[in-house]
HTML snippet that shows the backbone in 3Dmol.js (N, CA, C, O; Angstrom):
<script src="https://3Dmol.org/build/3Dmol-min.js"></script>
<div id="view" style="width:600px;height:400px;position:relative"></div>
<script>
const pdb = `
ATOM      1  N   MET A   1       2.322 -23.282   8.040  1.00  0.00           N
ATOM      2  CA  MET A   1       1.281 -22.258   8.071  1.00  0.00           C
ATOM      3  C   MET A   1       0.330 -22.468   6.831  1.00  0.00           C
ATOM      4  O   MET A   1       0.855 -22.817   5.774  1.00  0.00           O
ATOM      5  N   THR A   2      -0.891 -22.297   6.883  1.00  0.00           N
ATOM      6  CA  THR A   2      -1.662 -22.495   5.860  1.00  0.00           C
ATOM      7  C   THR A   2      -1.723 -21.197   5.015  1.00  0.00           C
ATOM      8  O   THR A   2      -1.166 -20.166   5.393  1.00  0.00           O
ATOM      9  N   GLN A   3      -2.360 -21.278   3.957  1.00  0.00           N
ATOM     10  CA  GLN A   3      -2.527 -20.009   3.238  1.00  0.00           C
ATOM     11  C   GLN A   3      -3.620 -19.047   3.924  1.00  0.00           C
ATOM     12  O   GLN A   3      -3.568 -17.819   3.857  1.00  0.00           O
ATOM     13  N   ASN A   4      -4.582 -19.751   4.568  1.00  0.00           N
ATOM     14  CA  ASN A   4      -5.654 -19.150   5.197  1.00  0.00           C
ATOM     15  C   ASN A   4      -4.983 -18.339   6.449  1.00  0.00           C
ATOM     16  O   ASN A   4      -5.342 -17.196   6.731  1.00  0.00           O
ATOM     17  N   GLU A   5      -4.064 -18.983   7.106  1.00  0.00           N
ATOM     18  CA  GLU A   5      -3.396 -18.362   8.319  1.00  0.00           C
ATOM     19  C   GLU A   5      -2.550 -17.052   7.711  1.00  0.00           C
ATOM     20  O   GLU A   5      -2.554 -15.971   8.299  1.00  0.00           O
ATOM     21  N   VAL A   6      -1.907 -17.254   6.601  1.00  0.00           N
ATOM     22  CA  VAL A   6      -1.086 -16.160   6.004  1.00  0.00           C
ATOM     23  C   VAL A   6      -1.888 -14.956   5.636  1.00  0.00           C
ATOM     24  O   VAL A   6      -1.406 -13.842   5.842  1.00  0.00           O
ATOM     25  N   VAL A   7      -3.090 -15.091   5.099  1.00  0.00           N
ATOM     26  CA  VAL A   7      -4.094 -14.159   4.743  1.00  0.00           C
ATOM     27  C   VAL A   7      -4.574 -13.475   5.963  1.00  0.00           C
ATOM     28  O   VAL A   7      -4.787 -12.264   5.904  1.00  0.00           O
ATOM     29  N   ARG A   8      -4.746 -14.062   6.952  1.00  0.00           N
ATOM     30  CA  ARG A   8      -5.219 -13.523   8.291  1.00  0.00           C
ATOM     31  C   ARG A   8      -4.479 -12.718   8.938  1.00  0.00           C
ATOM     32  O   ARG A   8      -4.848 -11.655   9.439  1.00  0.00           O
ATOM     33  N   ILE A   9      -3.103 -13.310   8.968  1.00  0.00           N
ATOM     34  CA  ILE A   9      -1.960 -12.586   9.505  1.00  0.00           C
ATOM     35  C   ILE A   9      -1.738 -11.146   8.734  1.00  0.00           C
ATOM     36  O   ILE A   9      -1.657 -10.062   9.311  1.00  0.00           O
ATOM     37  N   GLN A  10      -1.658 -11.348   7.374  1.00  0.00           N
ATOM     38  CA  GLN A  10      -1.446 -10.222   6.585  1.00  0.00           C
ATOM     39  C   GLN A  10      -2.508  -9.144   6.855  1.00  0.00           C
ATOM     40  O   GLN A  10      -2.158  -7.986   7.084  1.00  0.00           O
ATOM     41  N   ASP A  11      -3.769  -9.498   6.831  1.00  0.00           N
ATOM     42  CA  ASP A  11      -4.823  -8.569   7.277  1.00  0.00           C
ATOM     43  C   ASP A  11      -4.599  -7.817   8.565  1.00  0.00           C
ATOM     44  O   ASP A  11      -4.745  -6.605   8.720  1.00  0.00           O
ATOM     45  N   TYR A  12      -4.218  -8.717   9.483  1.00  0.00           N
ATOM     46  CA  TYR A  12      -4.030  -8.164  10.861  1.00  0.00           C
ATOM     47  C   TYR A  12      -2.989  -6.979  10.821  1.00  0.00           C
ATOM     48  O   TYR A  12      -3.230  -5.847  11.241  1.00  0.00           O
ATOM     49  N   LEU A  13      -1.745  -7.411  10.235  1.00  0.00           N
ATOM     50  CA  LEU A  13      -0.537  -6.601  10.328  1.00  0.00           C
ATOM     51  C   LEU A  13      -0.822  -5.209   9.517  1.00  0.00           C
ATOM     52  O   LEU A  13      -0.431  -4.116   9.925  1.00  0.00           O
ATOM     53  N   ARG A  14      -1.577  -5.411   8.283  1.00  0.00           N
ATOM     54  CA  ARG A  14      -1.910  -4.243   7.405  1.00  0.00           C
ATOM     55  C   ARG A  14      -2.785  -3.315   8.375  1.00  0.00           C
ATOM     56  O   ARG A  14      -2.466  -2.129   8.454  1.00  0.00           O
ATOM     57  N   SER A  15      -3.706  -3.722   9.004  1.00  0.00           N
ATOM     58  CA  SER A  15      -4.631  -2.908   9.889  1.00  0.00           C
ATOM     59  C   SER A  15      -3.868  -2.522  11.068  1.00  0.00           C
ATOM     60  O   SER A  15      -4.024  -1.348  11.404  1.00  0.00           O
ATOM     61  N   LYS A  16      -3.079  -3.232  11.778  1.00  0.00           N
ATOM     62  CA  LYS A  16      -2.523  -2.838  13.014  1.00  0.00           C
ATOM     63  C   LYS A  16      -1.357  -1.691  12.649  1.00  0.00           C
ATOM     64  O   LYS A  16      -1.228  -0.758  13.442  1.00  0.00           O
ATOM     65  N   PHE A  17      -0.606  -1.742  11.597  1.00  0.00           N
ATOM     66  CA  PHE A  17       0.365  -0.913  11.230  1.00  0.00           C
ATOM     67  C   PHE A  17      -0.073   0.175  10.235  1.00  0.00           C
ATOM     68  O   PHE A  17       0.743   1.045   9.929  1.00  0.00           O
ATOM     69  N   ASN A  18      -1.336   0.182   9.700  1.00  0.00           N
ATOM     70  CA  ASN A  18      -1.799   1.035   8.768  1.00  0.00           C
ATOM     71  C   ASN A  18      -0.848   0.960   7.528  1.00  0.00           C
ATOM     72  O   ASN A  18      -0.478   2.043   7.074  1.00  0.00           O
ATOM     73  N   VAL A  19      -0.431  -0.122   6.959  1.00  0.00           N
ATOM     74  CA  VAL A  19       0.407  -0.078   5.860  1.00  0.00           C
ATOM     75  C   VAL A  19      -0.207  -1.154   4.939  1.00  0.00           C
ATOM     76  O   VAL A  19       0.018  -2.353   5.106  1.00  0.00           O
ATOM     77  N   PRO A  20      -1.101  -0.597   3.822  1.00  0.00           N
ATOM     78  CA  PRO A  20      -1.665  -1.479   2.929  1.00  0.00           C
ATOM     79  C   PRO A  20      -0.604  -2.311   2.022  1.00  0.00           C
ATOM     80  O   PRO A  20      -0.891  -3.398   1.523  1.00  0.00           O
ATOM     81  N   GLN A  21       0.685  -1.657   1.865  1.00  0.00           N
ATOM     82  CA  GLN A  21       1.625  -2.365   0.908  1.00  0.00           C
ATOM     83  C   GLN A  21       2.195  -3.628   1.655  1.00  0.00           C
ATOM     84  O   GLN A  21       2.914  -4.433   1.063  1.00  0.00           O
ATOM     85  N   LEU A  22       1.858  -3.766   2.938  1.00  0.00           N
ATOM     86  CA  LEU A  22       2.596  -5.049   3.607  1.00  0.00           C
ATOM     87  C   LEU A  22       1.883  -6.322   3.181  1.00  0.00           C
ATOM     88  O   LEU A  22       0.662  -6.450   3.090  1.00  0.00           O
ATOM     89  N   SER A  23       2.885  -7.328   2.910  1.00  0.00           N
ATOM     90  CA  SER A  23       2.344  -8.564   2.327  1.00  0.00           C
ATOM     91  C   SER A  23       2.910  -9.742   3.367  1.00  0.00           C
ATOM     92  O   SER A  23       3.904  -9.530   4.061  1.00  0.00           O
ATOM     93  N   VAL A  24       2.304 -10.789   3.400  1.00  0.00           N
ATOM     94  CA  VAL A  24       2.987 -11.867   4.134  1.00  0.00           C
ATOM     95  C   VAL A  24       2.974 -13.000   3.054  1.00  0.00           C
ATOM     96  O   VAL A  24       2.009 -13.168   2.309  1.00  0.00           O
ATOM     97  N   VAL A  25       4.072 -13.743   3.016  1.00  0.00           N
ATOM     98  CA  VAL A  25       4.381 -14.659   1.879  1.00  0.00           C
ATOM     99  C   VAL A  25       4.877 -15.835   2.428  1.00  0.00           C
ATOM    100  O   VAL A  25       5.785 -15.799   3.258  1.00  0.00           O
ATOM    101  N   MET A  26       4.322 -16.982   2.010  1.00  0.00           N
ATOM    102  CA  MET A  26       4.645 -18.294   2.442  1.00  0.00           C
ATOM    103  C   MET A  26       5.993 -18.610   2.014  1.00  0.00           C
ATOM    104  O   MET A  26       6.385 -18.179   0.929  1.00  0.00           O
ATOM    105  N   ARG A  27       6.823 -19.392   2.826  1.00  0.00           N
ATOM    106  CA  ARG A  27       8.072 -19.775   2.427  1.00  0.00           C
ATOM    107  C   ARG A  27       8.221 -21.041   1.764  1.00  0.00           C
ATOM    108  O   ARG A  27       7.450 -21.950   2.071  1.00  0.00           O
ATOM    109  N   ASN A  28       9.113 -21.223   0.892  1.00  0.00           N
ATOM    110  CA  ASN A  28       9.189 -22.443   0.061  1.00  0.00           C
ATOM    111  C   ASN A  28       9.697 -23.476   0.843  1.00  0.00           C
ATOM    112  O   ASN A  28       9.248 -24.604   0.642  1.00  0.00           O
ATOM    113  N   THR A  29      10.589 -23.298   1.738  1.00  0.00           N
ATOM    114  CA  THR A  29      11.346 -24.504   2.560  1.00  0.00           C
ATOM    115  C   THR A  29      10.917 -24.723   4.041  1.00  0.00           C
ATOM    116  O   THR A  29      11.332 -25.629   4.765  1.00  0.00           O
ATOM    117  N   LYS A  30      10.077 -23.813   4.359  1.00  0.00           N
ATOM    118  CA  LYS A  30       9.585 -23.869   5.797  1.00  0.00           C
ATOM    119  C   LYS A  30       7.932 -23.776   5.933  1.00  0.00           C
ATOM    120  O   LYS A  30       7.261 -22.993   5.261  1.00  0.00           O
ATOM    121  N   ASP A  31       7.474 -24.546   6.747  1.00  0.00           N
ATOM    122  CA  ASP A  31       5.968 -24.661   6.933  1.00  0.00           C
ATOM    123  C   ASP A  31       5.621 -24.011   8.270  1.00  0.00           C
ATOM    124  O   ASP A  31       4.440 -23.987   8.617  1.00  0.00           O
ATOM    125  N   ASP A  32       6.475 -23.536   8.966  1.00  0.00           N
ATOM    126  CA  ASP A  32       6.218 -23.000  10.398  1.00  0.00           C
ATOM    127  C   ASP A  32       6.358 -21.479  10.432  1.00  0.00           C
ATOM    128  O   ASP A  32       6.312 -20.887  11.511  1.00  0.00           O
ATOM    129  N   SER A  33       6.534 -20.804   9.224  1.00  0.00           N
ATOM    130  CA  SER A  33       6.844 -19.342   9.283  1.00  0.00           C
ATOM    131  C   SER A  33       6.504 -18.777   7.917  1.00  0.00           C
ATOM    132  O   SER A  33       6.278 -19.533   6.972  1.00  0.00           O
ATOM    133  N   ALA A  34       6.463 -17.433   7.799  1.00  0.00           N
ATOM    134  CA  ALA A  34       6.144 -16.788   6.590  1.00  0.00           C
ATOM    135  C   ALA A  34       6.952 -15.480   6.685  1.00  0.00           C
ATOM    136  O   ALA A  34       7.267 -14.960   7.755  1.00  0.00           O
ATOM    137  N   GLU A  35       7.296 -14.936   5.318  1.00  0.00           N
ATOM    138  CA  GLU A  35       8.028 -13.690   5.368  1.00  0.00           C
ATOM    139  C   GLU A  35       7.095 -12.554   5.265  1.00  0.00           C
ATOM    140  O   GLU A  35       6.011 -12.647   4.690  1.00  0.00           O
ATOM    141  N   VAL A  36       7.582 -11.353   5.894  1.00  0.00           N
ATOM    142  CA  VAL A  36       6.765 -10.195   5.968  1.00  0.00           C
ATOM    143  C   VAL A  36       7.538  -9.198   5.150  1.00  0.00           C
ATOM    144  O   VAL A  36       8.709  -8.942   5.431  1.00  0.00           O
ATOM    145  N   MET A  37       6.881  -8.603   4.096  1.00  0.00           N
ATOM    146  CA  MET A  37       7.429  -7.626   3.168  1.00  0.00           C
ATOM    147  C   MET A  37       6.548  -6.306   3.138  1.00  0.00           C
ATOM    148  O   MET A  37       5.327  -6.349   3.293  1.00  0.00           O
ATOM    149  N   ILE A  38       7.209  -5.206   2.942  1.00  0.00           N
ATOM    150  CA  ILE A  38       6.565  -4.000   2.513  1.00  0.00           C
ATOM    151  C   ILE A  38       7.158  -3.759   0.994  1.00  0.00           C
ATOM    152  O   ILE A  38       8.330  -3.569   0.670  1.00  0.00           O
ATOM    153  N   GLY A  39       6.172  -3.815   0.296  1.00  0.00           N
ATOM    154  CA  GLY A  39       6.572  -3.571  -1.228  1.00  0.00           C
ATOM    155  C   GLY A  39       7.517  -4.845  -1.450  1.00  0.00           C
ATOM    156  O   GLY A  39       7.217  -5.967  -1.043  1.00  0.00           O
ATOM    157  N   GLU A  40       8.694  -4.540  -2.145  1.00  0.00           N
ATOM    158  CA  GLU A  40       9.747  -5.505  -2.448  1.00  0.00           C
ATOM    159  C   GLU A  40      10.782  -5.811  -1.348  1.00  0.00           C
ATOM    160  O   GLU A  40      11.659  -6.662  -1.491  1.00  0.00           O
ATOM    161  N   GLU A  41      10.603  -4.976  -0.117  1.00  0.00           N
ATOM    162  CA  GLU A  41      11.627  -5.072   0.859  1.00  0.00           C
ATOM    163  C   GLU A  41      11.189  -6.095   2.058  1.00  0.00           C
ATOM    164  O   GLU A  41      10.121  -5.930   2.648  1.00  0.00           O
ATOM    165  N   PHE A  42      11.984  -7.043   2.343  1.00  0.00           N
ATOM    166  CA  PHE A  42      11.825  -7.892   3.396  1.00  0.00           C
ATOM    167  C   PHE A  42      12.085  -7.110   4.722  1.00  0.00           C
ATOM    168  O   PHE A  42      13.056  -6.390   4.955  1.00  0.00           O
ATOM    169  N   ILE A  43      11.012  -7.392   5.565  1.00  0.00           N
ATOM    170  CA  ILE A  43      11.245  -6.719   6.900  1.00  0.00           C
ATOM    171  C   ILE A  43      11.222  -7.754   7.983  1.00  0.00           C
ATOM    172  O   ILE A  43      11.729  -7.427   9.056  1.00  0.00           O
ATOM    173  N   GLY A  44      10.725  -8.919   7.869  1.00  0.00           N
ATOM    174  CA  GLY A  44      10.789  -9.799   8.885  1.00  0.00           C
ATOM    175  C   GLY A  44      10.107 -11.184   8.748  1.00  0.00           C
ATOM    176  O   GLY A  44       9.663 -11.539   7.656  1.00  0.00           O
ATOM    177  N   VAL A  45      10.030 -11.892   9.742  1.00  0.00           N
ATOM    178  CA  VAL A  45       9.376 -13.275   9.597  1.00  0.00           C
ATOM    179  C   VAL A  45       8.369 -13.456  10.795  1.00  0.00           C
ATOM    180  O   VAL A  45       8.631 -13.138  11.955  1.00  0.00           O
ATOM    181  N   VAL A  46       7.225 -13.989  10.379  1.00  0.00           N
ATOM    182  CA  VAL A  46       6.173 -14.527  11.457  1.00  0.00           C
ATOM    183  C   VAL A  46       6.345 -16.051  11.613  1.00  0.00           C
ATOM    184  O   VAL A  46       6.312 -16.829  10.660  1.00  0.00           O
ATOM    185  N   PHE A  47       6.538 -16.421  12.941  1.00  0.00           N
ATOM    186  CA  PHE A  47       6.669 -17.815  13.352  1.00  0.00           C
ATOM    187  C   PHE A  47       5.336 -18.326  13.876  1.00  0.00           C
ATOM    188  O   PHE A  47       4.638 -17.537  14.514  1.00  0.00           O
ATOM    189  N   LYS A  48       4.942 -19.490  13.682  1.00  0.00           N
ATOM    190  CA  LYS A  48       3.629 -20.206  14.135  1.00  0.00           C
ATOM    191  C   LYS A  48       4.303 -20.971  15.308  1.00  0.00           C
ATOM    192  O   LYS A  48       5.361 -21.583  15.156  1.00  0.00           O
ATOM    193  N   ASP A  49       3.579 -20.897  16.582  1.00  0.00           N
ATOM    194  CA  ASP A  49       3.869 -21.539  17.695  1.00  0.00           C
ATOM    195  C   ASP A  49       2.502 -22.154  18.122  1.00  0.00           C
ATOM    196  O   ASP A  49       1.529 -21.456  18.409  1.00  0.00           O
ATOM    197  N   ASP A  50       2.504 -23.452  18.141  1.00  0.00           N
ATOM    198  CA  ASP A  50       1.116 -24.210  18.492  1.00  0.00           C
ATOM    199  C   ASP A  50       1.539 -25.301  19.522  1.00  0.00           C
ATOM    200  O   ASP A  50       1.202 -26.471  19.341  1.00  0.00           O
ATOM    201  N   GLU A  51       2.242 -24.938  20.549  1.00  0.00           N
ATOM    202  CA  GLU A  51       2.365 -25.722  21.669  1.00  0.00           C
ATOM    203  C   GLU A  51       1.217 -25.704  22.619  1.00  0.00           C
ATOM    204  O   GLU A  51       0.572 -24.664  22.752  1.00  0.00           O
ATOM    205  N   ASP A  52       0.892 -26.861  23.342  1.00  0.00           N
ATOM    206  CA  ASP A  52      -0.095 -26.867  24.397  1.00  0.00           C
ATOM    207  C   ASP A  52      -1.499 -26.533  23.890  1.00  0.00           C
ATOM    208  O   ASP A  52      -2.310 -25.940  24.601  1.00  0.00           O
ATOM    209  N   ASP A  53      -1.746 -26.901  22.726  1.00  0.00           N
ATOM    210  CA  ASP A  53      -3.136 -26.578  22.174  1.00  0.00           C
ATOM    211  C   ASP A  53      -3.517 -25.190  22.004  1.00  0.00           C
ATOM    212  O   ASP A  53      -4.673 -24.879  21.717  1.00  0.00           O
ATOM    213  N   GLU A  54      -2.473 -24.240  22.189  1.00  0.00           N
ATOM    214  CA  GLU A  54      -2.743 -22.901  21.904  1.00  0.00           C
ATOM    215  C   GLU A  54      -1.855 -22.348  20.879  1.00  0.00           C
ATOM    216  O   GLU A  54      -0.641 -22.543  20.932  1.00  0.00           O
ATOM    217  N   VAL A  55      -2.418 -21.658  19.936  1.00  0.00           N
ATOM    218  CA  VAL A  55      -1.707 -21.056  18.627  1.00  0.00           C
ATOM    219  C   VAL A  55      -1.499 -19.628  18.910  1.00  0.00           C
ATOM    220  O   VAL A  55      -2.356 -18.813  19.251  1.00  0.00           O
ATOM    221  N   SER A  56      -0.083 -19.414  18.696  1.00  0.00           N
ATOM    222  CA  SER A  56       0.217 -17.787  18.542  1.00  0.00           C
ATOM    223  C   SER A  56       1.077 -17.657  17.367  1.00  0.00           C
ATOM    224  O   SER A  56       1.424 -18.667  16.754  1.00  0.00           O
ATOM    225  N   TYR A  57       1.446 -16.490  17.009  1.00  0.00           N
ATOM    226  CA  TYR A  57       2.303 -16.082  15.988  1.00  0.00           C
ATOM    227  C   TYR A  57       3.265 -15.018  16.458  1.00  0.00           C
ATOM    228  O   TYR A  57       2.803 -14.012  16.995  1.00  0.00           O
ATOM    229  N   ASP A  58       4.528 -15.156  16.305  1.00  0.00           N
ATOM    230  CA  ASP A  58       5.521 -14.320  16.809  1.00  0.00           C
ATOM    231  C   ASP A  58       6.190 -13.614  15.583  1.00  0.00           C
ATOM    232  O   ASP A  58       6.819 -14.238  14.729  1.00  0.00           O
ATOM    233  N   PHE A  59       6.015 -12.363  15.570  1.00  0.00           N
ATOM    234  CA  PHE A  59       6.674 -11.497  14.491  1.00  0.00           C
ATOM    235  C   PHE A  59       7.943 -11.094  14.888  1.00  0.00           C
ATOM    236  O   PHE A  59       8.088 -10.422  15.909  1.00  0.00           O
ATOM    237  N   HIS A  60       8.950 -11.461  14.134  1.00  0.00           N
ATOM    238  CA  HIS A  60      10.337 -10.972  14.335  1.00  0.00           C
ATOM    239  C   HIS A  60      10.882 -10.109  13.344  1.00  0.00           C
ATOM    240  O   HIS A  60      10.889 -10.458  12.163  1.00  0.00           O
ATOM    241  N   MET A  61      11.397  -8.875  13.764  1.00  0.00           N
ATOM    242  CA  MET A  61      11.905  -7.915  12.839  1.00  0.00           C
ATOM    243  C   MET A  61      13.209  -7.333  13.445  1.00  0.00           C
ATOM    244  O   MET A  61      13.220  -6.595  14.430  1.00  0.00           O
ATOM    245  N   ALA A  62      14.452  -7.791  12.671  1.00  0.00           N
ATOM    246  CA  ALA A  62      15.713  -7.281  12.899  1.00  0.00           C
ATOM    247  C   ALA A  62      15.869  -5.886  12.406  1.00  0.00           C
ATOM    248  O   ALA A  62      15.440  -5.622  11.282  1.00  0.00           O
ATOM    249  N   ILE A  63      16.452  -4.937  13.149  1.00  0.00           N
ATOM    250  CA  ILE A  63      16.827  -3.686  12.759  1.00  0.00           C
ATOM    251  C   ILE A  63      18.350  -3.521  12.842  1.00  0.00           C
ATOM    252  O   ILE A  63      18.987  -3.550  13.895  1.00  0.00           O
ATOM    253  N   MET A  64      18.905  -3.330  11.523  1.00  0.00           N
ATOM    254  CA  MET A  64      20.357  -3.092  11.424  1.00  0.00           C
ATOM    255  C   MET A  64      20.669  -1.769  11.847  1.00  0.00           C
ATOM    256  O   MET A  64      19.947  -0.831  11.509  1.00  0.00           O
ATOM    257  N   GLU A  65      21.695  -1.607  12.566  1.00  0.00           N
ATOM    258  CA  GLU A  65      22.123  -0.315  12.941  1.00  0.00           C
ATOM    259  C   GLU A  65      22.401   0.611  11.833  1.00  0.00           C
ATOM    260  O   GLU A  65      22.138   1.810  11.920  1.00  0.00           O
ATOM    261  N   MET A  66      22.886   0.117  10.880  1.00  0.00           N
ATOM    262  CA  MET A  66      23.245   0.996   9.633  1.00  0.00           C
ATOM    263  C   MET A  66      21.906   1.516   8.971  1.00  0.00           C
ATOM    264  O   MET A  66      21.908   2.513   8.249  1.00  0.00           O
ATOM    265  N   ASP A  67      20.856   0.851   9.230  1.00  0.00           N
ATOM    266  CA  ASP A  67      19.398   1.453   8.614  1.00  0.00           C
ATOM    267  C   ASP A  67      18.960   2.524   9.443  1.00  0.00           C
ATOM    268  O   ASP A  67      18.134   3.282   8.935  1.00  0.00           O
ATOM    269  N   LEU A  68      19.341   2.759  10.632  1.00  0.00           N
ATOM    270  CA  LEU A  68      18.744   3.857  11.435  1.00  0.00           C
ATOM    271  C   LEU A  68      19.197   5.112  11.060  1.00  0.00           C
ATOM    272  O   LEU A  68      20.310   5.256  10.554  1.00  0.00           O
ATOM    273  N   PRO A  69      18.305   6.193  11.296  1.00  0.00           N
ATOM    274  CA  PRO A  69      18.765   7.422  10.931  1.00  0.00           C
ATOM    275  C   PRO A  69      19.886   8.147  11.875  1.00  0.00           C
ATOM    276  O   PRO A  69      19.957   7.739  13.034  1.00  0.00           O
ATOM    277  N   PRO A  70      20.657   9.066  11.512  1.00  0.00           N
ATOM    278  CA  PRO A  70      21.590   9.413  12.393  1.00  0.00           C
ATOM    279  C   PRO A  70      21.212   9.729  13.790  1.00  0.00           C
ATOM    280  O   PRO A  70      20.085  10.167  14.025  1.00  0.00           O
ATOM    281  N   SER A  71      22.108   9.530  14.765  1.00  0.00           N
ATOM    282  CA  SER A  71      21.766   9.904  16.257  1.00  0.00           C
ATOM    283  C   SER A  71      21.477  11.361  16.447  1.00  0.00           C
ATOM    284  O   SER A  71      22.004  12.207  15.725  1.00  0.00           O
ATOM    285  N   ARG A  72      20.683  11.648  17.365  1.00  0.00           N
ATOM    286  CA  ARG A  72      20.279  13.073  17.604  1.00  0.00           C
ATOM    287  C   ARG A  72      20.972  13.719  18.676  1.00  0.00           C
ATOM    288  O   ARG A  72      20.312  14.488  19.376  1.00  0.00           O
ATOM    289  N   ASN A  73      22.097  13.556  18.912  1.00  0.00           N
ATOM    290  CA  ASN A  73      22.870  13.874  20.234  1.00  0.00           C
ATOM    291  C   ASN A  73      23.102  15.350  20.128  1.00  0.00           C
ATOM    292  O   ASN A  73      23.700  15.947  21.023  1.00  0.00           O
TER     293      ASN A  73
END
`;
const viewer = $3Dmol.createViewer("view");
viewer.addModel(pdb, "pdb");
viewer.setStyle({}, {cartoon: {color: "spectrum"}});
viewer.zoomTo();
viewer.render();
</script>
């Protein structure tokens, strides 16, 4: 991913989720993805897919069960 792509994705996610503290950071060892952060907290990864002359970006966020609020049973 280029710096320009990272900035465009960051602007999109900030707007879409209404979270100005969200940042997208290039990875040191990978050039097909970037890390998504809110403040200092890592929340996911954006992967670039550019097959068949079409570019898309996939946001992957894992949610740990232990991070969820208690069940409302």
